[in-house]
TORKOL-4160 file (C-alpha; in steps of 0.2 Angstrom, whole numbers, padded with zeros to 4 digits, m for minus):
271
<pt num="1" X="m0033" Y="m0040" Z="m0203"/>
<pt num="2" X="m0042" Y="m0025" Z="m0194"/>
<pt num="3" X="m0060" Y="m0022" Z="m0198"/>
<pt num="4" X="m0064" Y="m0007" Z="m0209"/>
<pt num="5" X="m0080" Y="m0001" Z="m0200"/>
<pt num="6" X="m0084" Y="0012" Z="m0213"/>
<pt num="7" X="m0086" Y="m0001" Z="m0226"/>
<pt num="8" X="m0098" Y="m0012" Z="m0216"/>
<pt num="9" X="m0116" Y="m0014" Z="m0215"/>
<pt num="10" X="m0120" Y="m0023" Z="m0199"/>
<pt num="11" X="m0136" Y="m0032" Z="m0194"/>
<pt num="12" X="m0139" Y="m0032" Z="m0175"/>
<pt num="13" X="m0153" Y="m0042" Z="m0167"/>
<pt num="14" X="m0160" Y="m0036" Z="m0151"/>
<pt num="15" X="m0156" Y="m0018" Z="m0156"/>
<pt num="16" X="m0170" Y="m0009" Z="m0147"/>
<pt num="17" X="m0161" Y="m0007" Z="m0130"/>
<pt num="18" X="m0147" Y="m0012" Z="m0120"/>
<pt num="19" X="m0131" Y="m0019" Z="m0127"/>
<pt num="20" X="m0139" Y="m0020" Z="m0145"/>
<pt num="21" X="m0143" Y="m0001" Z="m0145"/>
<pt num="22" X="m0126" Y="0003" Z="m0137"/>
<pt num="23" X="m0117" Y="m0007" Z="m0150"/>
<pt num="24" X="m0127" Y="0002" Z="m0164"/>
<pt num="25" X="m0122" Y="0019" Z="m0157"/>
<pt num="26" X="m0104" Y="0013" Z="m0156"/>
<pt num="27" X="m0103" Y="0006" Z="m0174"/>
<pt num="28" X="m0112" Y="0021" Z="m0182"/>
<pt num="29" X="m0099" Y="0032" Z="m0174"/>
<pt num="30" X="m0086" Y="0022" Z="m0183"/>
<pt num="31" X="m0096" Y="0025" Z="m0200"/>
<pt num="32" X="m0105" Y="0008" Z="m0201"/>
<pt num="33" X="m0121" Y="0006" Z="m0210"/>
<pt num="34" X="m0134" Y="m0003" Z="m0199"/>
<pt num="35" X="m0149" Y="m0015" Z="m0200"/>
<pt num="36" X="m0157" Y="m0014" Z="m0183"/>
<pt num="37" X="m0169" Y="m0029" Z="m0179"/>
<pt num="38" X="m0181" Y="m0031" Z="m0164"/>
<pt num="39" X="m0199" Y="m0033" Z="m0160"/>
<pt num="40" X="m0202" Y="m0015" Z="m0155"/>
<pt num="41" X="m0203" Y="m0005" Z="m0171"/>
<pt num="42" X="m0206" Y="0012" Z="m0162"/>
<pt num="43" X="m0190" Y="0010" Z="m0152"/>
<pt num="44" X="m0180" Y="0005" Z="m0168"/>
<pt num="45" X="m0186" Y="0020" Z="m0178"/>
<pt num="46" X="m0182" Y="0032" Z="m0164"/>
<pt num="47" X="m0164" Y="0025" Z="m0163"/>
<pt num="48" X="m0162" Y="0024" Z="m0182"/>
<pt num="49" X="m0167" Y="0043" Z="m0183"/>
<pt num="50" X="m0154" Y="0047" Z="m0169"/>
<pt num="51" X="m0140" Y="0038" Z="m0178"/>
<pt num="52" X="m0144" Y="0045" Z="m0195"/>
<pt num="53" X="m0144" Y="0063" Z="m0188"/>
<pt num="54" X="m0128" Y="0061" Z="m0178"/>
<pt num="55" X="m0118" Y="0051" Z="m0190"/>
<pt num="56" X="m0125" Y="0052" Z="m0207"/>
<pt num="57" X="m0125" Y="0033" Z="m0210"/>
<pt num="58" X="m0138" Y="0022" Z="m0218"/>
<pt num="59" X="m0149" Y="0014" Z="m0205"/>
<pt num="60" X="m0163" Y="0002" Z="m0209"/>
<pt num="61" X="m0175" Y="m0006" Z="m0196"/>
<pt num="62" X="m0184" Y="m0023" Z="m0196"/>
<pt num="63" X="m0198" Y="m0027" Z="m0184"/>
<pt num="64" X="m0197" Y="m0046" Z="m0181"/>
<pt num="65" X="m0201" Y="m0059" Z="m0168"/>
<pt num="66" X="m0185" Y="m0070" Z="m0170"/>
<pt num="67" X="m0193" Y="m0083" Z="m0159"/>
<pt num="68" X="m0204" Y="m0089" Z="m0173"/>
<pt num="69" X="m0199" Y="m0104" Z="m0184"/>
<pt num="70" X="m0189" Y="m0099" Z="m0199"/>
<pt num="71" X="m0185" Y="m0081" Z="m0193"/>
<pt num="72" X="m0168" Y="m0081" Z="m0199"/>
<pt num="73" X="m0173" Y="m0085" Z="m0217"/>
<pt num="74" X="m0187" Y="m0073" Z="m0216"/>
<pt num="75" X="m0175" Y="m0059" Z="m0211"/>
<pt num="76" X="m0163" Y="m0063" Z="m0225"/>
<pt num="77" X="m0177" Y="m0063" Z="m0237"/>
<pt num="78" X="m0183" Y="m0045" Z="m0231"/>
<pt num="79" X="m0165" Y="m0039" Z="m0232"/>
<pt num="80" X="m0164" Y="m0045" Z="m0250"/>
<pt num="81" X="m0181" Y="m0037" Z="m0254"/>
<pt num="82" X="m0174" Y="m0020" Z="m0248"/>
<pt num="83" X="m0158" Y="m0023" Z="m0258"/>
<pt num="84" X="m0146" Y="m0022" Z="m0243"/>
<pt num="85" X="m0130" Y="m0031" Z="m0243"/>
<pt num="86" X="m0126" Y="m0036" Z="m0225"/>
<pt num="87" X="m0107" Y="m0038" Z="m0222"/>
<pt num="88" X="m0107" Y="m0041" Z="m0203"/>
<pt num="89" X="m0119" Y="m0049" Z="m0191"/>
<pt num="90" X="m0121" Y="m0048" Z="m0172"/>
<pt num="91" X="m0133" Y="m0060" Z="m0164"/>
<pt num="92" X="m0137" Y="m0051" Z="m0148"/>
<pt num="93" X="m0156" Y="m0055" Z="m0145"/>
<pt num="94" X="m0159" Y="m0065" Z="m0130"/>
<pt num="95" X="m0170" Y="m0067" Z="m0114"/>
<pt num="96" X="m0166" Y="m0074" Z="m0097"/>
<pt num="97" X="m0175" Y="m0084" Z="m0083"/>
<pt num="98" X="m0170" Y="m0089" Z="m0066"/>
<pt num="99" X="m0177" Y="m0098" Z="m0050"/>
<pt num="100" X="m0179" Y="m0117" Z="m0047"/>
<pt num="101" X="m0180" Y="m0127" Z="m0063"/>
<pt num="102" X="m0195" Y="m0136" Z="m0056"/>
<pt num="103" X="m0204" Y="m0120" Z="m0055"/>
<pt num="104" X="m0200" Y="m0114" Z="m0072"/>
<pt num="105" X="m0215" Y="m0111" Z="m0084"/>
<pt num="106" X="m0213" Y="m0123" Z="m0099"/>
<pt num="107" X="m0219" Y="m0110" Z="m0111"/>
<pt num="108" X="m0206" Y="m0098" Z="m0105"/>
<pt num="109" X="m0192" Y="m0111" Z="m0106"/>
<pt num="110" X="m0198" Y="m0114" Z="m0124"/>
<pt num="111" X="m0197" Y="m0096" Z="m0128"/>
<pt num="112" X="m0180" Y="m0094" Z="m0121"/>
<pt num="113" X="m0173" Y="m0108" Z="m0130"/>
<pt num="114" X="m0181" Y="m0103" Z="m0146"/>
<pt num="115" X="m0173" Y="m0086" Z="m0145"/>
<pt num="116" X="m0156" Y="m0089" Z="m0137"/>
<pt num="117" X="m0153" Y="m0105" Z="m0147"/>
<pt num="118" X="m0164" Y="m0109" Z="m0162"/>
<pt num="119" X="m0165" Y="m0091" Z="m0168"/>
<pt num="120" X="m0147" Y="m0088" Z="m0166"/>
<pt num="121" X="m0142" Y="m0104" Z="m0176"/>
<pt num="122" X="m0155" Y="m0099" Z="m0190"/>
<pt num="123" X="m0150" Y="m0081" Z="m0192"/>
<pt num="124" X="m0131" Y="m0087" Z="m0192"/>
<pt num="125" X="m0135" Y="m0100" Z="m0206"/>
<pt num="126" X="m0145" Y="m0087" Z="m0216"/>
<pt num="127" X="m0131" Y="m0075" Z="m0216"/>
<pt num="128" X="m0114" Y="m0083" Z="m0214"/>
<pt num="129" X="m0113" Y="m0087" Z="m0232"/>
<pt num="130" X="m0116" Y="m0069" Z="m0237"/>
<pt num="131" X="m0102" Y="m0062" Z="m0226"/>
<pt num="132" X="m0085" Y="m0060" Z="m0234"/>
<pt num="133" X="m0068" Y="m0061" Z="m0226"/>
<pt num="134" X="m0068" Y="m0042" Z="m0222"/>
<pt num="135" X="m0084" Y="m0043" Z="m0212"/>
<pt num="136" X="m0088" Y="m0052" Z="m0195"/>
<pt num="137" X="m0100" Y="m0063" Z="m0186"/>
<pt num="138" X="m0102" Y="m0060" Z="m0167"/>
<pt num="139" X="m0113" Y="m0071" Z="m0156"/>
<pt num="140" X="m0116" Y="m0063" Z="m0139"/>
<pt num="141" X="m0115" Y="m0076" Z="m0125"/>
<pt num="142" X="m0112" Y="m0073" Z="m0107"/>
<pt num="143" X="m0101" Y="m0077" Z="m0093"/>
<pt num="144" X="m0115" Y="m0089" Z="m0088"/>
<pt num="145" X="m0109" Y="m0100" Z="m0103"/>
<pt num="146" X="m0093" Y="m0106" Z="m0094"/>
<pt num="147" X="m0101" Y="m0116" Z="m0080"/>
<pt num="148" X="m0118" Y="m0123" Z="m0075"/>
<pt num="149" X="m0127" Y="m0111" Z="m0064"/>
<pt num="150" X="m0140" Y="m0118" Z="m0051"/>
<pt num="151" X="m0155" Y="m0106" Z="m0051"/>
<pt num="152" X="m0152" Y="m0102" Z="m0070"/>
<pt num="153" X="m0150" Y="m0119" Z="m0076"/>
<pt num="154" X="m0159" Y="m0117" Z="m0093"/>
<pt num="155" X="m0152" Y="m0099" Z="m0097"/>
<pt num="156" X="m0134" Y="m0104" Z="m0093"/>
<pt num="157" X="m0136" Y="m0120" Z="m0104"/>
<pt num="158" X="m0142" Y="m0110" Z="m0118"/>
<pt num="159" X="m0127" Y="m0098" Z="m0117"/>
<pt num="160" X="m0115" Y="m0114" Z="m0116"/>
<pt num="161" X="m0123" Y="m0119" Z="m0133"/>
<pt num="162" X="m0119" Y="m0102" Z="m0140"/>
<pt num="163" X="m0101" Y="m0103" Z="m0134"/>
<pt num="164" X="m0098" Y="m0121" Z="m0141"/>
<pt num="165" X="m0107" Y="m0117" Z="m0157"/>
<pt num="166" X="m0097" Y="m0101" Z="m0161"/>
<pt num="167" X="m0080" Y="m0108" Z="m0156"/>
<pt num="168" X="m0083" Y="m0122" Z="m0169"/>
<pt num="169" X="m0089" Y="m0109" Z="m0182"/>
<pt num="170" X="m0073" Y="m0099" Z="m0179"/>
<pt num="171" X="m0063" Y="m0113" Z="m0185"/>
<pt num="172" X="m0074" Y="m0117" Z="m0200"/>
<pt num="173" X="m0074" Y="m0099" Z="m0206"/>
<pt num="174" X="m0056" Y="m0094" Z="m0202"/>
<pt num="175" X="m0046" Y="m0088" Z="m0218"/>
<pt num="176" X="m0061" Y="m0090" Z="m0229"/>
<pt num="177" X="m0075" Y="m0081" Z="m0222"/>
<pt num="178" X="m0080" Y="m0067" Z="m0209"/>
<pt num="179" X="m0071" Y="m0065" Z="m0193"/>
<pt num="180" X="m0081" Y="m0075" Z="m0181"/>
<pt num="181" X="m0081" Y="m0074" Z="m0162"/>
<pt num="182" X="m0092" Y="m0077" Z="m0147"/>
<pt num="183" X="m0092" Y="m0062" Z="m0135"/>
<pt num="184" X="m0096" Y="m0065" Z="m0117"/>
<pt num="185" X="m0100" Y="m0050" Z="m0106"/>
<pt num="186" X="m0103" Y="m0051" Z="m0087"/>
<pt num="187" X="m0118" Y="m0044" Z="m0078"/>
<pt num="188" X="m0124" Y="m0029" Z="m0088"/>
<pt num="189" X="m0138" Y="m0017" Z="m0082"/>
<pt num="190" X="m0150" Y="m0019" Z="m0096"/>
<pt num="191" X="m0169" Y="m0023" Z="m0098"/>
<pt num="192" X="m0164" Y="m0041" Z="m0098"/>
<pt num="193" X="m0166" Y="m0040" Z="m0079"/>
<pt num="194" X="m0183" Y="m0032" Z="m0079"/>
<pt num="195" X="m0192" Y="m0048" Z="m0080"/>
<pt num="196" X="m0181" Y="m0058" Z="m0067"/>
<pt num="197" X="m0175" Y="m0044" Z="m0056"/>
<pt num="198" X="m0157" Y="m0041" Z="m0049"/>
<pt num="199" X="m0160" Y="m0048" Z="m0032"/>
<pt num="200" X="m0148" Y="m0061" Z="m0027"/>
<pt num="201" X="m0135" Y="m0056" Z="m0040"/>
<pt num="202" X="m0118" Y="m0048" Z="m0036"/>
<pt num="203" X="m0118" Y="m0029" Z="m0037"/>
<pt num="204" X="m0104" Y="m0028" Z="m0050"/>
<pt num="205" X="m0114" Y="m0023" Z="m0065"/>
<pt num="206" X="m0107" Y="m0014" Z="m0081"/>
<pt num="207" X="m0116" Y="m0002" Z="m0092"/>
<pt num="208" X="m0121" Y="m0007" Z="m0110"/>
<pt num="209" X="m0110" Y="0007" Z="m0117"/>
<pt num="210" X="m0095" Y="m0001" Z="m0108"/>
<pt num="211" X="m0099" Y="m0018" Z="m0115"/>
<pt num="212" X="m0101" Y="m0011" Z="m0133"/>
<pt num="213" X="m0085" Y="m0002" Z="m0131"/>
<pt num="214" X="m0076" Y="m0018" Z="m0126"/>
<pt num="215" X="m0083" Y="m0027" Z="m0141"/>
<pt num="216" X="m0078" Y="m0014" Z="m0153"/>
<pt num="217" X="m0060" Y="m0015" Z="m0146"/>
<pt num="218" X="m0060" Y="m0033" Z="m0149"/>
<pt num="219" X="m0065" Y="m0031" Z="m0167"/>
<pt num="220" X="m0051" Y="m0018" Z="m0169"/>
<pt num="221" X="m0038" Y="m0031" Z="m0165"/>
<pt num="222" X="m0028" Y="m0038" Z="m0180"/>
<pt num="223" X="m0029" Y="m0056" Z="m0174"/>
<pt num="224" X="m0044" Y="m0066" Z="m0175"/>
<pt num="225" X="m0049" Y="m0075" Z="m0159"/>
<pt num="226" X="m0063" Y="m0088" Z="m0156"/>
<pt num="227" X="m0070" Y="m0079" Z="m0140"/>
<pt num="228" X="m0067" Y="m0063" Z="m0130"/>
<pt num="229" X="m0073" Y="m0055" Z="m0114"/>
<pt num="230" X="m0079" Y="m0038" Z="m0108"/>
<pt num="231" X="m0065" Y="m0036" Z="m0096"/>
<pt num="232" X="m0049" Y="m0045" Z="m0090"/>
<pt num="233" X="m0057" Y="m0052" Z="m0074"/>
<pt num="234" X="m0070" Y="m0061" Z="m0084"/>
<pt num="235" X="m0057" Y="m0070" Z="m0094"/>
<pt num="236" X="m0048" Y="m0075" Z="m0078"/>
<pt num="237" X="m0065" Y="m0082" Z="m0071"/>
<pt num="238" X="m0068" Y="m0092" Z="m0087"/>
<pt num="239" X="m0051" Y="m0100" Z="m0086"/>
<pt num="240" X="m0053" Y="m0105" Z="m0068"/>
<pt num="241" X="m0070" Y="m0113" Z="m0072"/>
<pt num="242" X="m0062" Y="m0123" Z="m0085"/>
<pt num="243" X="m0048" Y="m0129" Z="m0074"/>
<pt num="244" X="m0059" Y="m0134" Z="m0059"/>
<pt num="245" X="m0067" Y="m0151" Z="m0060"/>
<pt num="246" X="m0085" Y="m0152" Z="m0064"/>
<pt num="247" X="m0091" Y="m0155" Z="m0046"/>
<pt num="248" X="m0080" Y="m0141" Z="m0039"/>
<pt num="249" X="m0085" Y="m0129" Z="m0054"/>
<pt num="250" X="m0104" Y="m0131" Z="m0049"/>
<pt num="251" X="m0101" Y="m0129" Z="m0030"/>
<pt num="252" X="m0090" Y="m0113" Z="m0033"/>
<pt num="253" X="m0101" Y="m0106" Z="m0046"/>
<pt num="254" X="m0117" Y="m0108" Z="m0035"/>
<pt num="255" X="m0108" Y="m0099" Z="m0021"/>
<pt num="256" X="m0102" Y="m0085" Z="m0032"/>
<pt num="257" X="m0118" Y="m0083" Z="m0042"/>
<pt num="258" X="m0129" Y="m0083" Z="m0026"/>
<pt num="259" X="m0138" Y="m0098" Z="m0032"/>
<pt num="260" X="m0146" Y="m0101" Z="m0014"/>
<pt num="261" X="m0155" Y="m0084" Z="m0016"/>
<pt num="262" X="m0160" Y="m0088" Z="m0034"/>
<pt num="263" X="m0168" Y="m0104" Z="m0028"/>
<pt num="264" X="m0178" Y="m0095" Z="m0016"/>
<pt num="265" X="m0186" Y="m0083" Z="m0029"/>
<pt num="266" X="m0205" Y="m0084" Z="m0029"/>
<pt num="267" X="m0214" Y="m0082" Z="m0046"/>
<pt num="268" X="m0226" Y="m0067" Z="m0045"/>
<pt num="269" X="m0244" Y="m0071" Z="m0047"/>
<pt num="270" X="m0250" Y="m0071" Z="m0065"/>
<pt num="271" X="m0233" Y="m0071" Z="m0072"/>
């Protein structure tokens, strides 16, 4: 069954910039109502005004720090308070970290896991029972989910959790709940890299608009799949990583991902 976007009200986390903002624009152009969630209220309001003016759709904004305990339940309560019926959910919010694991700041690792893992599970649990068969639940992972990445050990592991969790949820919801899938983009030029920099990464970056368009194309398919990618080359890479043995996968990934360069990164003073 194809998605009728004009009948949807989609809640998007991490919607103030990057893939989240691009996806909001793409869905609004299809007629979807939106609930935009992020910490930066001013950016959310600016985007909401743009989308209301361009497409005449209802757009609500919620400023929230999803890394706080119980954020998903608090978000659901706020949506109920406003009388909004959410029919689709995109868990896009996330942060990254790279460099040697032994040099990682413990508080930064806790914040990464709180947002990338705990909040995603909490928001999914708060809304999955509200989404009917005509809606969808999309969790944004990453190509990093498909193999360990030396120099990004915690981030890649957090996305591997998202991948495993969502593929299982796909089975649990098929035929009796929302269309559920994990979407794994490759390198995307967003503010995600503002904190960690792009040094040491391959130059093959995509734009948020390209990623959002790829996700909408997946949603437009009639067949439900547990996972999808931003482009065909990413699907090939994910398949190869699963065929390789564990040792070979780590060694190959370290070379392709430039792990030697990531391990040489020096944390700026005061960060």
